C-alpha positions in Angstrom: 27.3 73.3 212.0 27.1 77.1 211.9 30.3 79.0 213.0 30.3 80.2 216.6 30.6 83.9 217.1 32.4 85.0 220.3 32.3 88.2 222.2 35.0 89.0 224.8 33.6 92.0 226.8 35.8 93.9 229.3 32.9 95.1 231.4 29.7 93.7 232.7 27.7 96.3 230.9 29.2 95.3 227.6 28.4 91.6 228.4 24.8 92.5 229.2 24.4 94.5 226.0 25.6 91.5 224.0 23.1 89.2 225.6 20.2 91.6 225.2 20.9 92.8 221.7 22.4 89.7 220.1 20.6 87.0 222.1 24.0 85.7 223.0 24.6 83.0 225.6 26.9 83.6 228.6 29.8 81.2 228.7 31.4 80.5 232.1 32.7 76.9 232.7 31.1 75.6 229.5 29.7 72.4 231.1 26.1 73.5 230.7 26.5 74.1 227.0 28.0 70.6 226.5 25.2 69.1 228.6 22.3 70.7 226.7 23.7 71.2 223.3 24.4 74.6 221.6 21.1 75.9 220.4 22.4 79.5 219.7 25.8 80.2 218.2 26.7 83.6 219.8 28.6 83.2 223.0 29.8 85.8 225.5 33.0 84.9 227.3 32.7 86.0 231.0 36.2 85.1 232.0 37.6 88.6 231.6 35.2 90.3 234.0 36.9 89.6 237.3 34.1 87.5 238.7 36.1 84.7 240.2 36.6 85.5 243.8 35.3 84.9 247.4 35.3 87.8 249.7 34.5 87.4 253.4 32.4 90.3 254.8 31.0 91.0 258.3 27.7 89.2 257.8 28.1 87.2 254.5 30.4 85.7 252.0 30.4 87.4 248.6 31.0 84.8 245.9 31.7 85.9 242.4 29.7 84.2 239.7 32.8 82.7 238.0 34.0 81.0 241.2 34.3 77.3 240.6 32.9 74.5 242.8 36.5 73.7 243.9 37.1 77.3 244.9 34.0 77.3 247.0 34.7 74.0 248.7 38.2 75.1 249.7 37.5 78.7 250.7 34.3 78.4 252.8 34.3 76.9 256.3 34.5 73.1 256.3 31.2 72.8 258.1 29.3 75.0 255.7 26.8 72.8 253.8 27.6 74.6 250.5 31.3 73.7 250.9 30.3 70.1 251.8 28.0 69.8 248.8 30.3 71.2 246.2 33.2 69.2 247.5 31.2 66.0 246.8 29.7 67.1 243.5 30.6 65.5 240.1 34.3 64.6 239.5 37.5 66.6 240.2 37.9 67.9 236.6 34.2 69.0 236.5 34.5 70.7 240.0 37.4 72.6 238.6 35.2 74.0 235.7 31.6 74.3 236.9 31.0 77.8 238.1 28.6 78.7 240.9 26.9 81.4 238.8 26.4 79.1 235.9 25.0 76.4 238.1 22.4 78.8 239.5 21.5 80.2 236.2 21.0 76.9 234.5 19.7 75.2 237.7 19.5 71.6 236.4 17.4 69.2 238.5 20.5 67.4 239.8 22.5 70.5 240.8 24.4 70.2 244.1 24.4 73.9 244.7 20.6 74.6 244.6 19.6 73.0 247.9 22.4 74.5 250.1 22.0 77.9 248.6 18.2 78.0 249.3 18.7 76.5 252.7 21.3 79.1 253.7 19.2 82.0 252.3 21.5 83.1 249.5 20.7 86.2 247.5 21.9 87.2 244.0 23.2 90.4 242.6 22.4 90.7 239.0 24.4 92.8 236.6 22.8 96.3 236.1 20.6 96.0 239.2 21.6 97.1 242.7 19.0 95.1 244.5 19.4 91.6 245.9 17.2 88.8 244.7 16.5 85.8 247.0 17.6 82.7 245.2 14.2 81.0 245.6 12.5 83.9 243.8 15.1 83.8 241.1 14.6 80.1 240.5 10.8 80.4 240.5 10.5 83.4 238.2 11.6 82.8 234.7 11.7 86.6 234.0 14.8 87.0 236.2 16.7 84.5 234.1 16.0 86.1 230.8 18.8 88.2 229.4 20.6 88.5 232.7 24.0 87.9 234.2 24.6 86.9 237.8 27.3 89.1 239.2 27.8 87.6 242.6 26.0 85.5 245.3 25.6 86.7 248.9 25.8 83.8 251.3 24.8 84.8 254.8 26.9 83.8 257.8 24.5 82.1 260.2 25.2 80.0 263.2 23.7 76.6 263.6 23.9 72.9 262.5 23.6 71.8 258.9 23.0 68.5 257.0 23.6 67.5 253.4 22.9 64.3 251.6 23.1 63.4 247.9 21.5 60.2 246.8 23.6 58.6 244.1 24.7 55.2 242.8 28.4 56.3 242.5 30.2 59.3 244.0 30.6 61.1 240.7 27.1 60.4 239.4 24.3 63.0 239.1 22.3 62.8 242.4 18.8 61.4 242.1 17.9 63.9 244.8 19.6 66.0 247.4 18.5 66.9 250.9 19.8 70.1 252.6 18.8 71.3 256.1 19.9 73.9 258.5 18.8 74.3 262.1 19.7 77.6 263.6 17.8 80.6 265.1 14.1 80.8 264.5 14.0 80.1 260.7 15.3 76.6 260.0 15.1 75.3 256.4 14.8 71.9 254.8 15.0 71.6 251.0 14.8 68.6 248.7 15.9 68.9 245.1 15.2 66.4 242.2 11.5 66.5 242.8 8.9 67.8 240.3 9.4 71.6 240.1 13.2 71.0 240.8 13.0 71.8 244.5 10.7 71.8 247.5 10.8 73.5 250.9 9.5 71.1 253.5 7.6 73.1 256.0 6.6 70.1 258.1 10.2 69.1 258.5 11.1 72.7 259.4 8.4 72.6 262.1 10.0 69.5 263.5 13.2 71.5 263.9 11.5 74.2 265.8 9.6 71.8 268.0 6.2 72.7 266.7 5.8 69.1 265.5 7.3 65.8 266.6 9.6 64.1 264.1 7.1 61.3 263.7 4.2 63.7 263.0 6.3 65.6 260.4 7.7 62.6 258.6 4.3 60.8 258.5 2.7 63.6 256.6 5.5 64.5 254.1 4.5 63.9 250.5 7.1 64.2 247.8 6.5 64.0 244.1 9.4 62.7 242.0 9.6 62.1 238.3 10.6 58.6 237.5 14.3 58.4 236.5 16.6 55.9 234.8 18.1 54.9 238.1 14.9 54.5 240.1 11.1 54.8 240.1 9.3 57.8 241.5 7.8 55.7 244.3 11.2 54.3 245.3 12.7 57.8 245.4 9.9 59.2 247.6 10.3 56.3 250.0 14.1 56.6 250.5 13.8 60.4 250.6 11.5 60.2 253.6 13.9 57.7 255.3 16.8 60.2 254.8 14.6 63.1 256.1 13.9 61.2 259.3 17.7 60.5 259.7 18.4 64.2 259.1 15.8 65.4 261.7 17.0 62.9 264.3 20.5 64.2 263.9 19.7 67.9 263.9 17.1 67.8 266.7 19.4 65.6 268.8 22.2 68.1 268.2 20.1 71.0 269.5 19.5 69.4 272.9 
């Protein structure tokens, strides 16, 4: 195996130069590299850049990219669906290592962070760019993920009721799918992950939350495409996902009355 070359930058600009000029791989918690195998042998250590923090602001939480799942689950309000999701994810040792920035950048199909972040309208600050990128746009557009570093995530503070479900055989297993929903204001969101294309916004379920459709009408017309997995067939996953969506809508619509 070729020798691994490490870079230990002191600033984000140094880290970004290493990634762009040397095709180096950002190293945060390291779990993604173990999962996917090390295809390139130049690593940039992000631990010295001061990106492990959660700062509460007037309208949002600013979450540094090196903040771990455990950090998020403890610091965010208990009812926040991101805190709920990350507090259930994986096992305790992994929650102590997986970083929120790395999870977004790699975005595996089974990620527990993707659904809640999309549902809550999170935006990303990338190093070297002062703009904010909606997380849906970042995940859809490969160009954003090329030679970039997530600096922090903006998680809006929004009032309303949330719902999170991870479908697993055991508590520490990868979820076969996750369901995240938020009912608040005029723009509710319902997101399923684990489907083909990694995630799907369910506009019919969202219309049920606003009252434009009945729950029966929405659920009857929802069509989800899952890849078959070791744990279950695509047909089975689609069926139990719809059951969980109905349960979610019943709870959230009932809670708004």
